N, C-alpha and C positions, 0 to 999 in steps of 0.2 A: 276104514279097514284096519287101522292100527289104533290101539288105545295106549297113550303114553301118560304114565303116572310117575310123579316124583315122590319118593318116600323119605321119611325122616325129617328132622327139624331143619336140616341144611339142604335137603333135596339132592344129596350126593348119589343116592341110589335111584335109578330110573327103571321102571318096569315097562317093557314094550310088549303088549299083548296082541297076537295076531287075532283079528276079529272078522273072520269070514266063516262062521260056523256052518252055514248052509253047504259050503263047498269043502268043509273040513280043512280050511286054510290052504286050499290049492293056490299055488303061486301063479297068477296071471302076470301079463306084461305090466299092467298098471300097478298091481300089488308089488311087484319086484321094484318098480321105480319108487313107490312110496316107502318101502323098506330101506332102499338105498339112500333116499333123501333124509329120512329120519336118522338113520345111523350116521350119515355124514354130518348132520347138524349136532348130534350128540357128541361125536368124536371131537368136534371143535369147541365144545362147551367145557371150559376148564373146571367147572363146578361139579362135573359128573365124574364119579370115581368107579362106578360099577353099573353095567346094564344087564338086567335079567330079562330074557325073552321067554314069554309064557304064551298060552293059548286060552281063548275064551270058550273053545269047543271041548265039551266033555268026551267027545268020540275020538278025536285025534289032535295031535300037536300040529302036524302039517303032513299032508299026503304027497307033497312034491309038486311038480308042474301041473298046471291047469290043462288037462288033456282035452277038455271040451274046447277050450280056446285054440289049443295047438292043432286040433283036427281041422280047423279052417285056415291054417297057414298054408302058403304056397311053399314050394321047395326052396325058393330064394330066401324066403323069410325065415 
């Protein structure tokens, strides 16, 4: 759901592309966990100087929360 690409000879610039084009990158629980884990790992990498967040979807960068998933949530969740 994420595409992580290092750019440049030293890989100091990392592109993180949101890749759920069918849902216009709606953020589901699993997607949020993946984004968090990826960003945590990149923040601990001393070789990374910049992170650029992009989208593979030509229609939208990110439409926000995945409302289809949230429709099935209980009040407690």
